[in-house]
C-alpha positions, 0 to 999 in steps of 0.5 A, spaced: 075 064 653 081 062 648 077 066 643 077 072 646 085 071 648 086 071 641 082 077 640 087 080 644 092 080 638 086 085 633 087 089 639 079 088 642 078 088 648 079 081 653 074 079 658 067 083 660 069 090 660 063 092 666 066 087 671 074 089 669 072 097 670 066 095 676 072 091 680 076 097 679 071 102 680 070 099 687 078 098 689 078 106 687 072 109 691 075 105 698 083 107 697 079 114 695 075 113 703 083 110 705 085 117 703 080 123 706 079 119 713 087 120 712 088 127 710 084 128 716 090 128 721 094 130 716 096 138 719 103 139 719 109 138 715 111 131 719 104 129 717 103 131 710 111 129 709 113 123 712 106 121 716 107 123 722 113 119 723 107 114 726 108 108 721 112 101 726 118 097 721 112 091 719 108 099 716 113 101 713 116 095 711 109 094 707 108 101 704 116 099 702 114 094 698 107 097 695 112 103 693 117 098 690 113 093 687 111 097 680 107 097 674 116 094 673 114 088 677 108 087 675 106 088 668 113 088 665 117 084 669 111 078 667 111 080 660 118 080 659 120 073 662 114 071 657 118 074 652 125 072 652 125 067 659 131 067 663 133 074 661 127 077 664 128 074 670 134 078 671 129 084 672 127 081 678 134 079 680 137 086 679 130 090 683 132 085 689 139 085 690 140 092 690 136 092 697 142 088 700 145 095 698 140 099 701 139 095 708 148 095 709 149 102 706 143 106 707 137 105 710 139 106 718 144 111 717 141 115 712 134 115 717 139 119 722 143 123 719 135 126 715 128 130 716 123 129 711 129 129 703 136 126 701 138 134 700 138 134 708 142 128 709 147 131 702 147 138 706 148 136 712 157 138 713 156 141 704 154 148 703 147 147 703 144 152 697 149 148 693 147 142 694 139 142 695 139 146 688 142 140 684 139 135 690 132 136 687 134 137 680 137 130 680 131 128 684 125 131 681 130 127 674 129 121 677 121 121 679 120 123 673 123 118 668 119 112 674 112 116 673 114 116 665 113 108 667 108 107 671 104 112 666 104 107 661 103 102 665 096 104 666 096 106 659 096 099 656 093 095 661 087 100 661 087 100 653 087 091 655 081 092 659 076 096 655 079 094 648 082 102 646 088 100 642 088 107 638 093 113 641 088 118 643 083 112 647 090 111 650 092 118 652 086 119 655 086 113 660 094 116 662 090 124 663 085 120 668 091 117 672 094 123 672 089 125 676 087 121 680 094 120 682 094 129 683 087 128 687 090 122 692 097 126 693 093 133 694 088 131 700 092 126 704 099 127 703 104 121 705 099 118 710 094 117 706 099 115 701 102 110 705 096 106 707 094 106 700 101 103 698 099 098 704 092 096 702 096 096 695 103 090 697 096 085 701 093 086 695 098 085 690 103 078 694 096 075 694 093 076 687 100 074 684 100 068 689 094 066 687 094 066 680 102 063 681 099 056 685 093 056 680 097 056 674 102 051 678 096 047 679 095 047 671 102 042 671 100 039 677 105 043 682 110 040 678 114 046 674 118 042 670 113 040 666 112 048 667 116 050 663 117 044 658 110 048 656 113 055 655 118 051 651 113 048 647 109 054 646 114 058 644 118 052 640 125 054 643 129 051 648 133 058 648 127 062 654 130 058 658 138 060 657 141 066 659 142 071 652 135 071 647 135 078 648 142 079 651 146 075 648 146 076 641 152 081 640 158 084 644 154 090 646 147 086 647 152 083 653 154 090 655 148 093 655 145 086 660 152 089 664 150 096 664 142 094 666 145 089 673 149 096 675 143 100 674 138 095 678 144 094 683 145 100 685 139 104 683 136 103 688 139 106 694 139 112 690 131 113 689 128 118 692 121 115 693 124 109 696 130 114 701 123 117 703 120 113 706 125 112 711 124 119 714 117 116 716 118 111 722 120 114 729 126 111 729 133 108 725 131 102 728 125 101 725 128 103 719 132 097 720 126 093 720 123 097 715 128 095 709 128 087 712 121 086 712 120 090 705 127 084 703 121 079 704 115 081 702 118 082 696 123 077 695 117 073 694 113 077 690 119 076 685 119 069 685 112 069 684 113 072 677 119 067 675 113 062 674 108 067 672 113 069 666 113 062 664 107 060 664 104 066 661 109 064 655 107 057 656 098 058 656 098 066 652 104 065 648 109 071 645 106 072 640 099 073 643 102 077 648 106 082 644 100 084 639 095 086 644 094 092 647 100 095 650 104 089 649 109 087 654 105 089 659 098 086 657 102 079 660 099 078 667 092 081 665 092 076 659 094 070 664 089 072 670 084 071 663 085 065 662 086 063 668 079 065 672 076 069 667 072 076 667 073 077 674 080 075 676 082 078 670 077 084 674 081 083 680 087 083 678 087 088 674 084 093 679 090 090 683 095 092 677 092 099 677 092 100 684 100 098 684 100 104 679 095 109 683 099 107 689 108 108 686 105 115 682 102 118 688 108 116 692 113 119 687 109 125 686 111 127 694 117 125 694 117 130 688 114 136 692 117 135 698 123 136 695 122 142 692 117 145 698 122 143 702 128 144 700 127 149 695 122 154 698 124 151 705 131 152 705 134 156 699 128 161 697 126 162 705 133 160 708 129 155 713 125 161 716 119 159 712 112 157 716 111 149 715 104 151 713 106 155 707 111 148 705 105 144 705 102 148 700 107 150 696 109 142 695 101 141 694 101 146 689 108 142 686 104 136 685 099 139 681 105 141 675 108 134 677 102 131 675 101 134 669 108 132 666 107 126 667 102 126 664 105 129 658 110 125 658 106 118 660 102 120 653 110 120 649 113 114 653 106 109 651 108 102 647 114 102 652 116 096 657 116 099 665 121 095 667 126 098 662 122 104 663 124 104 670 130 101 669 132 108 666 131 111 672 135 106 677 141 109 672 139 115 674 138 115 681 145 111 681 149 116 677 146 122 681 144 120 688 147 114 690 156 116 689 154 123 693 149 119 698 155 115 699 161 120 700 157 123 704 157 118 708 163 115 709 168 119 706 170 125 710 175 130 705 168 130 700 166 137 698 160 141 696 164 141 690 165 133 689 158 133 691 156 138 685 161 134 680 157 127 682 150 130 681 151 134 675 156 130 671 152 123 673 145 127 671 147 129 664 151 124 662 146 118 663 141 124 660 145 125 654 146 118 654 140 116 653 138 121 649 143 118 644 141 111 645 136 107 641 131 109 646 129 115 643 131 113 636 134 109 630 129 103 632 122 101 631 120 100 639 124 108 640 120 113 643 120 118 637 119 115 630 122 117 623 128 119 624 135 116 628 140 120 632 143 115 636 149 115 637 151 111 643 148 104 642 147 102 649 139 102 652 141 103 659 147 108 661 149 106 667 155 103 665 158 109 664 154 115 668 156 111 673 163 110 674 163 118 672 159 119 677 163 116 682 170 119 678 168 127 678 165 126 685 173 124 687 176 128 682 171 135 684 173 134 692 181 133 692 182 138 687 177 143 691 181 148 696 174 150 701 175 144 706 169 143 709 169 144 716 171 138 720 167 138 726 161 138 722 164 132 719 166 129 725 158 130 728 155 127 722 159 120 723 156 119 729 150 121 728 149 116 722 152 111 725 149 112 733 143 115 731 146 120 738 141 127 737 138 124 730 130 124 734 131 131 736 132 132 729 127 130 727 122 134 731 125 140 729 
């Protein structure tokens, strides 16, 4: 077994490929059956886009955990902790703390005010056409960034299972993932996607729990001994201290602050997370969903702390970085070390389930935004039939899938937790200021919303393009060139405050005041729920 793990350094396949792919194929077959069964009851737009609002708080909370615990949470964070120690665990802390923002400021209010998408809330008391177009554009941008991370994780994971180290082979894997995603969403819609996410959340948390107990058992259930093993393998105790990744200079320290802002504020602006609040029948169930999700997500992130240091102790950072998939291979390599080919196959299938469930959720969100906000509300001015909206949504899924495949091929080799952090930065910049202003500030205007969304999105994208993420370093997406003039890898420290400032500035300079009656109605509905149930059913 040790020899096979060392073989990963040479880009060779780890474990038995037939067992790996057999377990993976079994999962795909089971989830396809679930999706096909769910599709039988998908008849209306509410069924396809919001799962018929038939899920309980516990079911939806589990699905939220399945949607949120992406490849970044499992593959990326375990790898980051294994290599950077304490600094890698900051991803877990940021992702978890972010849910308090979503719970306290967004979940219940959003469910009371909207129907299918984030734009329903933003356009409630503002001018419909420009706000819905802007919201759809920001939704697409966040979803595509998030999809890049999942596709990159899928390529690295299956490449490890099959020993594929060349980019061409990994590209084929990404194409297969994209095709499966398109099929899942086309057939099952939100109902099928939700059940896949519930199954995946249960499998992922159970798999992480088993690996955590197994790893701790090898060290006598002494976490200090496990940390000692990680220090011994790394040859330095710096992995137990802050600063290994983000403490080397003023620039890296600012990058850490920027990352923290993006992670903590980004969740409440993620369209695919916000859309899950519409799959429950009441605001009370939406609130219950978030509480349930926090418990599941919190437990999982505690597991990642043990798994990350266990991978650092038992596998070693050099082997992890040299394996196909790089940092993202830490969890599968640890599974192989603990339980051989069978556990590797199970954990890899769970990780692949994670990717499929998340990309399906992202695709259905982006498709709902285009079909409901652009086609139904802007092009057809609210007169499109539900059947036509669903047809447009399905066509949009195909386009999004193709774009995600192309982008995923370009993002190979990047740490998926890092890529998701960029998606969080875009969400926190483009969406969150407008959502909070819409819910809590009566003077907020259409101009403020547009300035905030376009300014936040534009600044975040421009800063990412001219950052080390795109060029200038050995891990940049574009090699051989250097046009990185913005020194930080995450734009949140600039783009998030700028978006809040633009929202305020645009509103106070807007001569066209919004209808105060609509603002009052939105406040009453968001805080009390009066009128909300009738609105979402029609």
